[in-house]
C-alpha positions in Angstrom: 0.0 0.0 0.0 2.9 2.3 0.6 3.9 2.2 -3.1 0.2 2.9 -4.0 0.1 6.0 -1.8 3.4 7.3 -3.2 2.2 6.8 -6.9 -1.1 8.4 -6.1 0.5 11.4 -4.6 2.8 11.8 -7.7 -0.1 11.4 -10.2 -3.1 13.0 -8.4 -3.3 16.6 -7.2 -6.2 17.5 -5.0 -4.9 21.1 -4.8 -7.9 23.4 -4.8 -10.4 20.6 -4.2 -13.0 21.5 -1.6 -13.8 17.8 -1.0 -12.3 14.5 -2.0 -14.8 11.7 -1.7 -14.3 7.9 -1.7 -17.1 5.4 -1.8 -16.5 2.1 -0.2 -18.1 -1.1 1.0 -17.5 -2.1 4.6 -16.4 -5.7 3.9 -13.6 -4.6 1.6 -11.9 -2.3 4.1 -8.9 -3.0 6.3 -7.2 -0.5 8.6 -4.3 -0.3 6.2 -6.6 0.5 3.3 -8.3 3.2 5.3 -4.9 4.6 6.2 -3.9 4.7 2.6 -7.2 6.3 1.6 -6.7 9.0 4.2 -3.1 9.5 3.3 -3.8 10.2 -0.4 -6.0 13.1 0.7 -9.6 11.7 0.9 -11.7 14.0 3.1 -15.1 12.4 2.7 -15.6 8.7 3.2 -18.9 7.3 2.1 -19.6 3.9 3.6 -22.2 1.8 1.8 -23.8 0.2 4.8 -27.2 0.0 3.0 -28.8 -2.0 5.9 -27.8 -3.4 9.3 -29.9 -6.6 9.1 -27.6 -9.5 8.0 -30.4 -11.6 6.5 -31.5 -8.7 4.3 -27.9 -7.9 3.3 -27.4 -11.5 2.3 -30.6 -12.0 0.4 -29.9 -8.8 -1.5 -26.4 -10.0 -2.6 -24.4 -7.5 -0.4 -20.9 -8.6 0.2 -20.7 -7.4 3.8 -22.5 -8.0 7.1 -23.2 -5.7 10.0 -20.2 -7.1 12.0 -17.9 -5.6 9.4 -19.5 -2.2 9.8 -18.9 -2.3 13.5 -15.3 -3.5 12.8 -14.4 -0.6 10.6 -16.1 2.2 12.5 -13.4 2.6 15.2 -10.7 2.7 12.5 -12.6 5.4 10.6 -13.1 7.4 13.8 -9.4 7.0 14.8 -8.3 8.3 11.4 -10.5 11.3 11.7 -11.8 11.7 8.2 -13.3 15.2 7.9 -16.7 13.7 6.8 -18.2 10.3 7.2 -21.3 9.6 5.2 -23.3 6.4 5.5 -25.6 5.2 2.7 -28.8 3.4 3.5 -31.4 1.8 1.1 -35.0 1.8 2.1 -37.1 -1.1 0.8 -34.5 -3.8 0.1 -36.0 -7.2 -0.6 -37.1 -8.7 2.6 -37.4 -5.4 4.4 -40.1 -4.8 7.0 -41.1 -1.8 9.1 -39.4 -3.4 12.1 -36.2 -4.1 10.3 -36.1 -0.6 8.8 -36.7 1.0 12.1 -33.9 -1.0 13.6 -31.5 -0.1 10.8 -32.4 3.6 11.3 -31.9 3.4 15.0 -28.6 1.6 14.8 -27.3 4.0 12.1 -28.1 7.0 14.3 -26.2 5.3 17.1 -23.2 5.1 14.7 -23.3 8.9 14.6 -22.1 9.5 11.0 -21.7 13.1 9.9 -24.2 12.6 7.2 -26.5 9.8 5.9 -27.8 9.4 2.4 -31.1 7.5 2.2 -31.9 5.9 -1.1 -35.0 3.9 -2.1 -34.5 0.4 -3.5 -34.9 0.2 -7.3 -34.9 -2.9 -9.5 -33.2 -2.1 -12.8 -34.7 -4.2 -15.6 -31.6 -6.4 -16.0 -31.4 -7.7 -12.4 -32.1 -11.2 -11.2 -35.0 -9.8 -9.1 -36.6 -8.0 -12.1 -36.4 -11.2 -14.2 -38.0 -13.1 -11.4 -40.9 -10.6 -11.2 -41.3 -10.7 -15.0 -41.6 -14.4 -14.9 -44.4 -14.2 -12.3 -42.3 -14.6 -9.2 -43.4 -13.3 -5.9 -40.9 -11.1 -4.0 -41.1 -9.6 -0.6 -40.5 -6.2 -2.1 -41.9 -2.9 -0.8 -44.0 -0.8 -3.2 -43.2 2.9 -3.8 -45.7 4.1 -1.2 -44.1 2.0 1.5 -40.6 2.9 0.5 -41.6 6.6 0.6 -43.0 6.1 4.1 -39.8 4.4 5.2 -37.7 7.2 3.7 -39.9 9.8 5.5 -39.6 7.8 8.8 -35.8 7.9 8.5 -35.7 11.6 7.7 -37.9 12.3 10.8 -35.7 10.1 13.0 -32.5 11.8 11.9 -34.1 15.2 12.4 -35.0 14.2 15.9 -31.3 13.1 16.4 -29.9 16.5 15.4 -29.6 16.2 11.7 -30.9 18.5 9.0 -31.8 18.0 5.4 -29.0 19.0 3.0 -30.8 17.4 -0.1 -33.8 15.3 -0.8 -31.9 12.2 0.2 -29.2 13.4 2.6 -29.3 14.4 6.3 -26.3 16.1 7.8 -25.5 16.6 11.5 -26.3 20.2 12.5 -23.1 22.2 12.3 -21.3 19.8 9.9 -22.2 21.5 6.6 
């Protein structure tokens, strides 16, 4: 990783950049990778948590589980990135009101600087879309329910001291 950092510094200049963002998946991170990401000048780390229910993560093909989220969070905090964003997805296959409330509550407890809340979409070329076209029955929330879950998350984050910075992102008050 040291050689990577040196080459990156030689080839990439962030001079004048207000923010340097890096998107990552919790299961792919090690402390050494996070150190390298920080050392090359990344200021905003966006962690694709998506959900904190392991069964939902697995059935939706996510490569990580919640234990990996909790493993990397102390490293991220110790390295003091200027901004930690967490991505959540409302309405993943198998989601319920109870599991969504739990994910929102546990995410608030992680205290990210910001959270981006997406709604699950099924592009036409996915396994799930093919299954639905063939008459399959998925435990998949409709748009009305996903909007309700999204609204619930926004409200809970507001109650926890976050404010809306876009239609999908909540930022801790004072972190803009």
